[in-house]
C-alpha positions as CSV (number, residue, x, y, z in Angstrom):
1,M,105.7,103.8,126.1
2,P,102.2,102.5,125.1
3,R,101.9,100.8,121.7
4,T,100.3,103.0,119.0
5,T,99.8,100.4,116.2
6,R,98.5,96.9,116.0
7,H,98.4,94.4,113.0
8,L,96.1,91.5,113.0
9,T,95.0,88.7,110.7
10,L,91.4,87.8,111.4
11,A,89.8,84.4,111.3
12,N,88.1,85.2,108.0
13,G,91.5,86.1,106.4
14,L,91.3,89.9,106.5
15,Q,94.4,91.9,107.4
16,L,93.5,94.6,110.0
17,N,95.9,97.5,110.7
18,L,95.1,99.8,113.7
19,R,96.8,103.1,114.6
20,H,96.0,105.1,117.7
21,A,97.0,108.7,117.4
22,P,95.6,110.8,120.3
23,H,96.4,114.1,118.6
24,L,94.2,113.4,115.7
25,K,90.8,115.3,115.4
26,R,89.3,112.8,112.9
27,S,89.3,109.1,112.2
28,A,89.8,107.4,108.9
29,A,89.3,104.0,107.2
30,A,91.4,102.9,104.2
31,L,90.4,99.6,102.7
32,R,92.5,98.0,100.0
33,I,91.3,95.3,97.7
34,H,94.4,93.4,96.4
35,A,93.2,93.4,92.9
36,G,93.0,96.0,90.2
37,S,92.7,96.6,86.5
38,H,95.4,94.0,85.5
39,D,93.5,91.3,87.5
40,A,90.3,91.7,85.4
41,P,89.8,89.5,82.3
42,A,91.8,91.1,79.4
43,R,88.7,90.7,77.3
44,W,86.9,93.4,79.3
45,P,89.2,96.4,79.8
46,G,88.0,98.7,82.5
47,L,85.9,96.1,84.3
48,A,87.6,96.7,87.7
49,H,87.2,100.4,87.5
50,F,83.6,100.0,86.4
51,L,82.9,97.8,89.5
52,E,84.5,100.5,91.7
53,H,81.9,103.0,90.4
54,L,79.0,100.6,90.8
55,L,79.7,100.0,94.4
56,F,78.8,103.6,95.4
57,L,75.3,103.3,94.0
58,G,73.6,101.9,97.1
59,T,72.7,98.6,98.6
60,A,69.5,97.0,99.9
61,R,70.5,98.1,103.4
62,F,71.8,101.6,102.5
63,P,70.2,103.1,99.3
64,L,72.1,105.8,97.4
65,E,70.7,108.7,99.5
66,D,72.0,107.1,102.7
67,G,75.0,105.4,101.3
68,L,78.7,106.1,102.2
69,M,79.1,109.1,99.9
70,R,76.1,111.0,101.1
71,H,76.6,110.0,104.7
72,V,80.2,111.2,104.8
73,Q,79.4,114.4,102.9
74,R,76.7,115.3,105.4
75,L,79.2,115.0,108.1
76,G,81.7,117.3,106.3
77,G,84.1,114.4,105.8
78,E,86.1,113.1,102.9
79,V,85.4,110.0,100.8
80,N,86.8,108.6,97.5
81,A,88.1,105.5,95.8
82,S,90.7,104.7,93.1
83,T,91.5,101.7,90.9
84,A,95.1,101.0,90.1
85,E,96.8,98.2,88.2
86,R,97.0,95.8,91.1
87,H,94.8,97.2,93.8
88,T,91.6,99.1,94.4
89,D,91.4,101.6,97.3
90,F,88.3,102.9,99.2
91,F,88.8,105.4,101.9
92,C,87.0,108.0,104.1
93,E,87.7,110.4,107.0
94,V,85.0,111.4,109.5
95,P,84.6,112.8,113.0
96,P,85.6,110.0,115.5
97,G,82.1,109.4,116.7
98,A,81.0,108.8,113.1
99,L,83.5,106.1,112.2
100,D,81.1,103.3,113.2
101,G,78.4,104.4,110.7
102,A,80.9,105.1,107.9
103,L,82.7,101.8,108.3
104,L,79.4,99.9,108.3
105,R,78.4,101.5,105.1
106,L,81.8,101.0,103.5
107,C,81.9,97.3,104.3
108,D,78.2,96.8,103.3
109,M,78.6,98.4,99.9
110,L,81.7,96.3,99.1
111,A,80.2,93.0,100.4
112,A,76.6,93.2,99.1
113,P,76.4,95.5,96.1
114,L,73.3,95.8,93.8
115,L,74.6,95.2,90.3
116,D,71.3,95.4,88.4
117,L,71.4,96.3,84.8
118,E,69.8,99.8,85.1
119,R,72.5,100.9,87.5
120,Q,75.1,99.6,85.2
121,R,73.7,101.5,82.2
122,R,73.8,104.8,84.0
123,E,77.2,104.3,85.4
124,R,78.7,103.1,82.1
125,D,77.8,106.5,80.6
126,V,79.7,108.1,83.5
127,I,82.7,105.9,82.8
128,H,82.5,106.8,79.1
129,A,82.4,110.5,80.0
130,E,85.5,110.0,82.2
131,F,87.2,108.2,79.3
132,I,86.5,111.1,76.9
133,A,87.9,113.6,79.4
134,W,90.9,111.3,80.1
135,S,91.6,110.9,76.4
136,R,91.8,114.7,75.9
137,D,93.8,115.4,79.1
138,P,97.4,116.1,78.2
139,Q,98.7,114.9,81.6
140,A,96.8,111.6,81.3
141,Q,98.0,111.1,77.8
142,R,101.6,111.9,78.8
143,R,101.5,109.1,81.4
144,F,99.8,106.7,79.0
145,A,102.6,107.4,76.5
146,L,105.3,106.7,79.1
147,L,103.7,103.3,79.8
148,Q,104.0,102.4,76.1
149,A,107.8,102.3,76.7
150,V,107.6,98.9,78.4
151,S,107.3,95.5,76.7
152,P,104.1,95.1,74.7
153,R,103.7,91.7,76.5
154,H,103.2,93.5,79.8
155,P,99.6,94.7,80.7
156,L,100.9,98.2,81.5
157,S,101.2,98.9,77.8
158,G,97.5,98.1,77.2
159,F,94.2,100.0,77.5
160,Q,92.6,99.8,81.0
161,A,90.4,102.8,81.3
162,G,87.1,101.3,80.1
163,N,84.5,103.0,77.9
164,R,81.1,102.3,76.3
165,Y,82.6,99.8,73.9
166,S,84.8,97.8,76.3
167,L,81.9,97.2,78.7
168,P,79.2,95.3,76.8
169,L,76.5,95.2,79.4
170,Q,74.1,93.0,77.4
171,A,76.7,90.2,76.9
172,A,76.1,87.3,79.3
173,A,79.8,86.6,79.4
174,F,80.5,90.1,80.6
175,Q,77.9,89.9,83.4
176,Q,79.4,86.5,84.5
177,A,82.9,88.0,84.5
178,L,81.7,91.0,86.6
179,Q,80.1,88.8,89.2
180,A,83.1,86.4,89.2
181,Y,85.5,89.3,89.7
182,H,83.6,90.6,92.6
183,Q,83.2,87.1,94.2
184,R,86.9,86.3,93.7
185,F,88.4,89.5,95.0
186,Y,85.9,91.2,97.2
187,Q,86.3,88.7,100.0
188,A,88.2,88.9,103.3
189,G,91.4,87.2,102.2
190,Q,91.9,89.8,99.5
191,I,91.4,92.8,101.9
192,T,93.6,95.0,104.1
193,L,91.7,97.4,106.3
194,S,93.5,100.2,108.1
195,L,91.9,102.3,110.8
196,A,93.5,105.4,112.3
197,G,92.1,107.9,114.9
198,P,92.2,109.1,118.4
199,Q,90.3,106.1,119.7
200,S,92.2,103.4,121.6
201,L,93.5,100.4,119.8
202,A,90.9,98.3,121.6
203,E,88.1,100.6,120.3
204,L,89.4,100.5,116.8
205,E,89.8,96.7,116.9
206,Q,86.2,96.3,118.1
207,L,84.9,98.4,115.3
208,G,87.0,96.7,112.7
209,R,86.1,93.1,113.8
210,R,82.4,93.9,114.0
211,H,82.0,95.3,110.5
212,V,84.4,93.2,108.5
213,A,82.4,90.2,109.5
214,L,80.2,91.2,106.5
215,F,82.8,89.9,104.1
216,A,82.9,86.3,103.1
217,P,85.9,84.4,104.5
218,G,88.6,83.6,102.0
219,S,92.3,83.5,101.3
220,R,94.7,85.6,99.1
221,Q,94.1,84.5,95.5
222,P,97.2,83.4,93.5
223,R,98.0,85.6,90.6
224,G,100.2,84.6,87.7
225,A,103.5,86.4,87.3
226,P,103.2,89.4,85.0
227,G,105.0,89.5,81.7
228,P,108.4,91.1,81.7
229,L,108.6,94.9,81.9
230,L,111.4,94.8,79.4
231,D,112.2,92.8,76.3
232,G,115.0,95.2,75.2
233,P,115.6,98.9,75.8
234,L,112.8,101.1,77.0
235,R,111.0,102.4,74.0
236,L,110.7,106.0,75.3
237,R,109.7,108.6,72.8
238,A,112.0,111.6,72.8
239,G,110.5,114.5,74.7
240,S,110.3,117.8,72.9
241,A,112.5,120.5,74.3
242,P,112.5,121.9,76.9
243,H,111.0,118.7,78.4
244,G,112.8,115.5,79.2
245,D,111.6,112.2,80.5
246,L,113.9,109.7,82.3
247,L,112.3,106.3,82.9
248,F,113.7,103.5,85.0
249,A,112.5,99.9,85.0
250,H,113.5,97.1,87.4
251,E,112.8,93.4,87.5
252,A,113.0,90.9,90.5
253,L,113.6,93.5,93.2
254,P,113.1,92.2,96.8
255,V,110.2,93.1,99.1
256,G,110.3,96.7,100.2
257,A,111.4,98.2,96.8
258,L,108.7,100.8,96.8
259,Q,109.7,102.1,100.3
260,A,113.4,102.1,99.2
261,L,112.4,104.2,96.2
262,D,110.7,106.6,98.5
263,L,114.0,107.1,100.3
264,L,115.9,107.6,97.0
265,L,113.4,110.1,95.7
266,S,113.5,112.1,98.9
267,L,117.3,112.5,98.3
268,L,116.8,113.3,94.6
269,R,114.2,116.0,95.4
270,D,116.4,117.7,97.9
271,S,117.5,120.8,96.0
272,R,120.1,122.1,98.4
273,P,123.8,122.4,97.3
274,G,125.6,119.2,96.8
275,G,122.9,117.3,94.9
276,W,121.8,116.8,91.3
277,L,119.0,119.3,91.2
278,A,121.3,122.0,92.8
279,E,123.9,121.4,90.1
280,L,121.3,121.7,87.3
281,R,120.1,125.0,88.8
282,R,123.7,126.2,89.3
283,R,124.2,125.8,85.5
284,G,121.0,127.6,84.7
285,W,119.5,124.5,83.1
286,L,116.5,123.6,85.4
287,Q,113.1,125.1,85.3
288,A,111.3,122.3,87.2
289,C,111.5,118.6,88.1
290,S,109.1,116.0,89.3
291,S,109.6,112.4,90.1
292,Q,107.2,109.6,91.1
293,P,106.7,105.8,90.9
294,L,104.5,104.6,88.1
295,Y,104.1,100.9,88.9
296,A,105.2,98.5,91.6
297,H,104.2,94.8,91.8
298,A,105.8,91.4,92.3
299,G,109.3,92.7,92.3
300,Q,108.8,95.0,89.3
301,L,109.3,98.7,89.6
302,L,108.8,101.5,87.1
303,W,109.5,105.1,88.0
304,H,109.8,108.4,86.2
305,I,111.7,111.7,86.4
306,Q,110.2,114.6,84.4
307,L,112.5,117.4,83.7
308,H,111.6,120.9,82.4
309,L,114.9,122.3,81.1
310,T,115.8,125.7,79.8
311,P,116.7,126.1,76.1
312,S,120.4,126.4,76.9
313,A,120.4,123.0,78.8
314,C,122.2,119.9,77.5
315,A,119.8,117.0,78.2
316,N,122.5,114.4,77.6
317,Q,124.8,116.1,80.1
318,A,122.0,116.5,82.6
319,Q,121.4,112.7,82.4
320,A,125.1,112.0,82.8
321,L,125.2,114.2,85.9
322,L,122.3,112.1,87.3
323,H,124.2,108.9,86.7
324,G,127.2,110.4,88.6
325,W,125.0,111.4,91.5
326,L,123.5,107.9,91.6
327,G,127.0,106.5,91.8
328,F,127.8,108.8,94.7
329,I,124.6,107.8,96.6
330,R,125.6,104.1,96.0
331,Q,128.8,104.8,98.0
332,Q,127.1,106.3,101.0
333,D,126.4,104.6,104.3
334,P,122.8,103.3,104.0
335,Q,122.3,103.6,107.8
336,R,123.1,107.3,107.6
337,L,120.7,107.8,104.7
338,N,118.0,105.8,106.5
339,S,118.4,107.8,109.7
340,A,117.9,111.2,108.0
341,F,115.0,109.6,106.0
342,G,113.4,108.3,109.2
343,Q,113.6,111.8,110.9
344,R,111.7,113.3,108.0
345,Q,109.2,110.4,108.0
346,R,108.5,110.8,111.7
347,H,108.0,114.5,111.3
348,C,105.6,113.9,108.5
349,A,103.7,111.3,110.5
350,Q,103.2,113.8,113.4
351,A,101.7,116.3,110.9
352,A,99.7,113.8,108.8
353,S,95.9,113.6,108.9
354,A,94.1,110.4,109.9
355,L,93.4,109.7,106.3
356,Q,97.0,110.1,105.2
357,L,98.1,107.7,108.0
358,A,95.4,105.1,107.2
359,R,96.2,105.1,103.5
360,R,99.9,104.7,104.1
361,D,99.2,101.8,106.4
362,S,96.9,100.2,104.0
363,A,99.5,100.4,101.2
364,G,102.2,98.9,103.5
365,Q,104.1,102.2,103.5
366,P,103.9,103.7,107.0
367,L,105.7,106.9,107.6
368,Q,108.8,105.5,109.2
369,E,112.4,104.6,108.4
370,L,113.2,101.5,106.3
371,D,113.3,98.2,108.1
372,R,115.8,95.4,107.3
373,Q,113.9,94.3,104.2
374,G,113.7,97.9,103.0
375,L,117.4,98.4,103.4
376,E,118.1,95.2,101.4
377,A,115.7,96.5,98.7
378,L,117.5,99.9,98.7
379,D,120.8,98.1,98.1
380,A,119.3,96.1,95.2
381,L,117.7,99.1,93.7
382,L,120.9,101.2,93.8
383,D,122.8,98.2,92.3
384,D,120.3,98.2,89.4
385,L,120.7,101.8,88.5
386,P,123.2,103.3,86.1
387,R,126.3,104.9,87.5
388,G,128.7,107.4,86.0
389,D,131.7,109.6,86.9
390,L,131.2,110.6,90.5
391,G,132.0,114.3,90.3
392,S,132.0,116.6,93.4
393,W,128.8,115.7,95.2
394,H,128.0,115.8,98.9
395,L,125.1,115.1,101.1
396,P,123.4,118.3,102.4
397,A,123.4,119.0,106.1
398,G,120.4,118.4,108.3
399,E,117.2,120.1,107.1
400,P,116.9,123.5,108.9
401,L,113.1,123.3,108.7
402,L,113.2,120.3,111.1
403,T,115.1,122.2,113.8
404,K,114.0,124.9,116.3
405,P,114.3,128.5,115.1
406,A,117.3,130.5,116.3
407,A,117.1,132.4,119.6
408,P,116.8,136.0,118.4
409,H,113.5,137.7,119.3
410,A,111.8,140.8,117.8
411,P,108.5,142.5,118.0
412,L,105.7,141.3,115.6
413,P,105.4,143.5,112.5
414,A,102.7,146.1,112.4
415,G,99.4,145.0,110.9
416,L,99.9,141.3,111.7
417,V,96.8,139.9,113.3
418,I,97.3,137.1,115.9
419,D,94.3,134.8,116.1
420,S,94.0,132.3,119.0
421,S,91.0,130.3,117.6
422,L,93.3,127.3,117.1
423,P,94.8,126.2,120.4
424,A,98.6,125.9,120.4
425,C,98.3,122.4,121.7
426,R,97.3,121.3,118.2
427,Q,100.9,121.9,117.2
428,F,99.7,123.4,113.9
429,A,100.3,127.0,112.8
430,A,99.5,129.0,109.7
431,L,100.8,132.3,108.4
432,Y,99.0,134.2,105.7
433,L,100.6,137.3,104.1
434,R,98.8,139.2,101.3
435,W,100.2,142.1,99.3
436,Q,98.2,144.4,97.0
437,I,100.6,145.5,94.3
438,G,99.3,148.2,91.9
439,S,102.3,148.3,89.6
440,P,101.8,146.4,86.3
441,L,105.4,145.2,86.8
442,R,104.0,142.6,89.2
443,Q,103.2,140.5,86.1
444,H,106.9,140.3,85.2
445,F,108.1,139.9,88.8
446,Q,105.6,137.1,89.5
447,V,107.6,134.6,87.5
448,I,110.7,135.5,89.4
449,A,108.9,135.2,92.8
450,E,107.6,131.8,91.9
451,R,111.0,130.7,90.8
452,A,112.7,132.1,94.0
453,L,110.4,130.0,96.2
454,G,110.6,126.8,94.1
455,T,113.4,125.0,96.0
456,L,112.0,126.1,99.4
457,R,108.6,124.7,98.4
458,E,110.1,121.4,97.6
459,R,112.0,121.2,100.9
460,A,108.9,122.3,102.8
461,E,106.8,119.5,101.3
462,Q,109.3,116.9,102.7
463,A,109.2,118.6,106.1
464,A,105.3,118.4,106.3
465,V,105.0,122.2,105.6
466,H,102.6,123.5,103.1
467,L,103.9,126.6,101.2
468,A,101.9,128.2,98.5
469,F,102.4,131.4,96.6
470,T,99.5,132.6,94.5
471,A,98.8,135.6,92.3
472,A,95.3,136.8,91.5
473,G,94.4,140.3,90.2
474,E,96.5,142.9,92.0
475,Y,97.2,140.5,94.9
476,W,100.1,138.2,95.8
477,Q,99.5,135.8,98.7
478,L,102.0,133.6,100.6
479,Q,100.6,130.9,102.8
480,I,102.7,128.7,105.0
481,S,101.2,126.1,107.4
482,G,102.4,123.1,109.4
483,P,104.3,122.5,112.7
484,P,104.8,126.0,114.3
485,D,108.6,126.0,114.5
486,A,108.9,124.8,110.9
487,V,106.5,127.5,109.7
488,I,108.6,130.2,111.5
489,R,111.8,128.8,109.8
490,A,110.1,128.7,106.4
491,S,108.6,132.1,106.7
492,G,111.9,133.9,107.3
493,E,113.5,132.1,104.4
494,A,110.5,132.8,102.1
495,L,110.6,136.5,102.7
496,Q,114.3,136.6,102.1
497,R,113.9,134.9,98.8
498,L,111.0,137.1,97.7
499,G,112.8,140.3,98.7
500,H,116.2,139.3,97.3
501,P,116.0,136.5,94.7
502,D,119.1,134.5,93.9
503,P,121.0,135.6,90.7
504,E,119.7,132.6,88.7
505,D,116.1,133.4,89.6
506,W,116.3,136.6,87.6
507,Y,116.4,134.7,84.4
508,A,113.3,132.7,85.1
509,R,110.8,132.2,82.4
510,A,107.1,131.4,82.8
511,E,106.9,127.6,83.1
512,E,104.9,125.8,80.5
513,R,102.3,124.0,82.5
514,P,100.3,121.1,81.1
515,A,96.8,122.2,80.1
516,A,94.3,121.3,82.8
517,M,90.9,119.7,82.3
518,P,88.4,122.4,81.5
519,I,86.6,122.3,84.9
520,R,89.9,122.4,86.7
521,A,91.1,125.4,84.5
522,L,87.9,127.2,85.5
523,L,88.5,126.5,89.2
524,E,92.1,127.8,88.9
525,A,90.8,131.0,87.2
526,L,88.0,131.7,89.8
527,P,90.0,133.6,92.5
528,G,91.5,135.9,89.9
529,A,88.1,136.5,88.4
530,L,86.7,137.5,91.7
531,Q,89.6,140.0,92.3
532,A,90.0,141.2,88.7
533,S,91.4,144.6,88.2
534,E,92.1,146.6,85.1
535,A,95.8,146.2,84.2
536,T,97.6,147.4,81.2
537,P,99.9,144.7,79.8
538,Q,103.5,145.8,80.1
539,P,106.1,145.2,77.4
540,A,109.1,143.2,78.3
541,C,111.7,145.2,80.2
542,S,114.9,144.8,82.0
543,L,114.2,143.8,85.6
544,D,116.6,144.5,88.5
545,Q,116.8,144.6,92.3
546,A,116.1,148.3,92.3
547,L,112.8,147.9,90.5
548,L,111.8,145.0,92.8
549,D,112.6,147.1,95.8
550,G,110.4,149.9,94.5
551,L,107.6,147.5,93.9
552,W,107.8,146.2,97.4
553,Q,107.9,149.7,98.9
554,Q,104.6,150.6,97.2
555,A,102.9,147.3,98.2
556,R,100.2,147.3,100.9
557,R,100.1,144.2,103.0
558,Q,97.9,142.3,105.4
559,G,98.9,139.4,107.6
560,L,97.4,136.8,109.9
561,A,99.1,134.3,112.2
562,I,97.2,131.4,113.6
563,G,98.2,128.7,116.2
564,F,101.4,130.3,117.6
565,D,101.6,130.4,121.4
566,E,103.0,133.5,123.1
567,A,106.4,131.9,123.6
568,R,106.9,131.8,119.9
569,H,105.8,135.4,119.1
570,G,109.3,136.7,119.5
571,T,110.9,134.2,117.2
572,L,108.1,134.7,114.7
573,G,108.7,138.5,114.9
574,A,112.4,137.9,114.2
575,A,111.6,135.7,111.2
576,L,109.3,138.5,109.8
577,H,111.8,141.3,110.6
578,G,112.1,143.5,107.5
579,I,108.9,142.2,105.9
580,M,108.1,144.0,102.7
581,G,105.2,146.5,102.2
582,Q,103.2,148.8,104.3
583,A,100.7,147.5,106.8
584,H,97.1,148.0,105.6
585,T,93.7,146.5,105.9
586,L,92.8,144.7,102.6
587,H,89.2,143.6,102.8
588,S,87.4,142.2,99.8
589,E,85.1,144.8,98.1
590,P,81.4,143.9,97.8
591,Y,80.8,142.0,94.6
592,P,78.7,143.8,92.0
593,A,75.0,142.8,91.9
594,E,75.0,141.8,88.3
595,R,75.4,138.7,86.1
596,R,78.9,138.6,84.9
597,W,80.2,136.1,82.2
598,L,83.8,135.3,81.9
599,S,85.2,133.2,79.1
600,V,88.3,131.1,80.1
601,G,90.2,129.5,77.2
602,T,90.6,125.8,77.7
603,P,91.6,123.0,75.3
604,G,89.1,120.3,74.3
605,E,85.5,120.3,73.2
606,Q,83.7,119.5,76.4
607,A,81.6,122.2,77.9
608,A,82.6,123.3,81.4
609,L,80.7,125.8,83.5
610,L,81.2,127.3,87.0
611,L,78.5,129.4,88.6
612,F,79.5,131.3,91.7
613,C,76.8,133.2,93.6
614,P,78.4,135.5,96.2
615,L,76.4,136.3,99.3
616,P,76.8,139.1,101.8
617,P,78.2,138.1,105.3
618,E,74.8,138.3,107.0
619,L,73.4,135.7,104.7
620,Q,76.3,133.2,104.7
621,A,75.0,131.0,107.5
622,T,71.8,130.5,105.5
623,G,73.9,130.0,102.4
624,R,76.0,127.3,104.1
625,L,72.8,125.4,105.0
626,L,71.3,125.9,101.6
627,G,74.5,124.6,99.9
628,H,74.6,121.7,102.3
629,L,71.0,120.7,101.5
630,L,71.5,121.2,97.7
631,Q,74.6,119.0,97.5
632,G,72.8,115.7,97.2
633,P,70.0,116.8,94.9
634,V,72.4,118.6,92.5
635,Y,74.5,115.5,92.2
636,Q,71.4,113.2,91.9
637,R,69.8,115.3,89.1
638,L,72.8,116.3,87.0
639,R,75.1,113.3,87.5
640,V,72.8,110.3,88.1
641,E,69.5,111.2,86.4
642,L,70.5,113.4,83.5
643,Q,74.0,111.9,83.1
644,L,75.4,115.3,82.1
645,G,78.9,114.4,83.0
646,Y,81.1,112.9,85.7
647,A,82.5,116.3,87.1
648,V,79.5,117.6,89.0
649,F,79.8,119.4,92.4
650,S,78.1,122.1,94.4
651,G,78.3,123.7,97.9
652,F,79.2,126.8,99.8
653,R,82.7,128.0,99.3
654,Q,84.9,130.9,100.5
655,I,87.2,132.2,97.8
656,A,89.5,135.3,98.1
657,G,87.3,136.6,100.9
658,Y,84.0,136.0,99.1
659,G,81.6,133.5,100.5
660,G,78.9,132.1,98.2
661,L,77.3,129.1,96.5
662,L,79.4,127.4,93.8
663,F,78.1,125.0,91.2
664,G,80.2,123.2,88.7
665,V,79.7,120.7,85.8
666,Q,81.7,119.5,82.8
667,S,79.8,117.6,80.1
668,P,80.9,115.9,76.9
669,H,77.5,116.3,75.2
670,T,75.5,119.2,76.7
671,G,76.1,122.9,75.9
672,H,76.6,125.7,78.4
673,G,73.1,127.2,78.1
674,E,71.5,123.9,78.6
675,L,73.7,123.1,81.6
676,L,72.7,126.4,83.2
677,D,69.0,125.8,82.5
678,H,69.2,122.3,84.1
679,L,70.8,123.8,87.2
680,L,68.3,126.7,87.5
681,T,65.4,124.4,87.0
682,L,66.5,122.3,89.9
683,L,67.0,125.4,92.1
684,G,63.5,126.5,91.2
685,E,62.1,123.3,92.7
686,G,63.1,124.6,96.1
687,V,64.6,122.8,99.1
688,R,63.0,121.4,102.3
689,L,64.6,122.1,105.7
690,D,66.0,119.0,107.3
691,P,66.5,119.7,111.1
692,L,69.0,116.8,111.4
693,A,71.0,118.1,108.5
694,R,71.0,121.5,110.0
695,Q,72.3,120.1,113.3
696,Q,75.0,118.1,111.5
697,L,76.2,121.1,109.6
698,A,76.3,123.3,112.8
699,E,78.4,120.6,114.5
700,Q,80.9,120.7,111.7
701,F,81.9,124.2,112.8
702,D,83.3,123.2,116.2
703,E,87.0,123.6,116.3
704,P,87.7,120.0,117.6
705,A,85.6,118.7,114.7
706,M,87.4,120.6,112.0
707,S,90.8,119.8,110.6
708,N,93.5,122.3,111.6
709,A,93.9,123.4,108.0
710,E,90.1,124.0,107.7
711,V,90.1,126.1,110.8
712,A,93.0,128.2,109.6
713,D,91.5,128.7,106.1
714,W,88.1,129.6,107.6
715,I,89.7,132.2,109.9
716,W,91.7,133.7,107.0
717,Q,88.7,133.9,104.7
718,T,86.6,135.5,107.4
719,W,89.2,138.2,108.0
720,L,89.5,138.9,104.3
721,A,85.7,139.5,104.3
722,G,86.0,142.1,107.0
723,E,84.4,139.9,109.7
724,E,85.7,138.8,113.1
725,P,86.0,135.0,113.2
726,A,83.8,133.3,115.8
727,L,82.9,129.7,115.4
728,P,80.2,129.7,118.2
729,R,78.5,132.6,116.5
730,L,78.4,130.7,113.1
731,R,77.1,127.6,114.7
732,G,74.3,129.5,116.4
733,A,73.4,131.3,113.2
734,I,73.1,128.1,111.3
735,L,70.8,126.6,114.0
736,E,68.5,129.6,113.7
737,V,67.9,129.2,109.9
738,G,64.3,128.3,109.1
739,Q,62.4,127.3,106.0
740,Q,61.4,130.9,105.3
741,H,65.1,131.9,105.3
742,L,66.0,129.2,102.8
743,D,63.1,130.0,100.5
744,A,64.0,133.7,100.5
745,L,67.7,133.2,99.8
746,L,67.0,130.7,97.1
747,H,64.8,133.2,95.2
748,Q,67.6,135.8,95.6
749,V,70.2,133.4,94.2
750,I,68.0,132.6,91.2
751,D,67.4,136.3,90.6
752,A,71.1,137.1,91.0
753,R,70.1,139.6,93.7
754,H,73.7,139.6,95.0
755,G,75.4,138.9,91.7
756,W,76.5,135.9,89.6
757,L,80.0,135.2,88.3
758,C,79.8,132.6,85.5
759,L,83.0,131.1,84.2
760,A,82.8,129.0,81.0
761,N,85.0,127.8,78.2
762,Q,82.6,129.6,75.8
763,A,82.9,133.2,74.8
764,T,79.2,133.9,74.2
765,A,76.8,134.0,77.1
766,P,73.3,132.5,76.8
767,D,70.7,135.0,75.8
768,R,68.3,134.4,78.6
769,W,69.5,137.3,80.8
770,P,71.5,140.5,80.3
771,W,75.1,139.6,81.0
772,V,78.1,141.8,81.7
773,R,81.3,140.5,80.1
774,A,83.8,140.2,83.0
775,S,87.2,141.7,82.4
């Protein structure tokens, strides 16, 4: 069997990881600098994060308008970066033929940045806006509070975000520290570069060797041992009911501890009978649970379990049960645990994107079972955890989602559309089911439905299956995507749970979710706003199976299956046997041609604004090109020049069957009316047709160039809009767009000829136009 990976140490000191995966449709680069916020001088908190931002602002060779960010966005790819305590990551995913240009820009911007003072001034304002948003984000503050539980001598307990006051640009000592940090850590010996794609290992190696020559040679810099995580018990503040935080800190674990924790958390998250979560649910105590590592470096490990318990739960007993379960796990055969873990990891690797694979390789956590070091680390980790009375625990059987569906066959249900745009050889399938439910009782049953799917969603995630249940207006939607056989298995179980929830699901309460940042809250509200319907709030009532059966009998449904070969139609039909609701066509209604203003309550003082301009189907090819050409100018004007805020985005989007232009911005210092004026002023300046950009956009809508999930979502949104999906037709329509079409559409957008939907965290709309208050 030919090798699919290669690991090299180059002459300049750089670590190069290569992964050949012929089934991938895109290629990715993930570059890790082995230095982060804790490696910067303590005198200048946020310096490492500040430098990460500065690196995207262009170089002498590639100015901002042709830098990595714009280059990848023009290709329809993905690009981002992040700064952690002990590493900084830069990553991108592009079509395979574009990896050369993207990798050149990535290496050039890290090796030869322009750090002039004017760029620093502009970017510091962005960092400060991020800091303000972070300081008001409940989730970020919750994490910051958790880190205060460790020893004050450890840098984890300190401030690392950076703001206007911690980054004194005029101080010569600060500028020297910035230059010294870049020189010390942005050299080859501090870098791991991982490339993944359908190219051969030889092609990937040639690309990597050529471009990493831009980095100065060097060696891994010695770093002093961090202070102790603990100098006594963890100082964890008691969580307010019904929340609970469980924090675990370890010192001096062997190499491989983070991978070992990955295995342990996969066991903990398994909610099938026999485990800790199942026992909490059986007792009616558990609403939700999440777990994740918070920090790992030099043998130190900090990880967290967040519990959302019901009012009747006993938090102390829940923790005692966890200790008993950990003791049970300690007694199990590690080879058996590792074998099951490896099966899930390999399954996930087959379904992972190029970017996911490259990032895992760059972090030293490939999707595979634990090696010898990992097993030794697992042993040490389990030894360092509390253990209690064992109780009656057992390991669940093999995950059904990882096995082929049972043999029974049945006809496909009426109304289910089978789309063949995604070839079965992609080994990716998607099932979309949408119900229109007129009864106001749906508001009560929605909580039960979400609860009923909770454990299945958790299991699906570990089996590389995406399962999402959403409710907007009168519509419920179930989406399941991933490997075809796993999707069939998950769909049958999901329908069973939705139609006949388990007894404990009937007592579900709406989960208290952390307040999202304002711009995120608006994005979450957008699908519902587009499908809004008048509904009379219903008083609390006694819910039972008979009421639920009646609700499903009245529901109208629409379904779409993508990526299933004919051999699987019978097993898919068996899984969907008895599907609820009556088959019906549920196309999106034309959006009203008026300016509608919807106020969405969000915490915080920052102004957030979303403007969605829906377009009729015949104008959406022009709208896609217009959005493509506006993306750079909108970001340049609002984010770079005007410094309105760091959350600035624009582009063409398809949402709930509506296609249109979407503009978003969140600002700490500019009001909603002024934000809208800035945006419309920019639109009024017009756009110039770029034939190369038009060609690049058209090429993005070729099935082999799109991710499988993108193809499936485009097909579903096109069906919802009442159109027949045809990628060749869309590509041709984009190539026919001329300057006169762009000019005409831009004027129609400015005049709200096809309607506006404006979502804002402000109740009163600006006075400039007549607005309709959206319901």
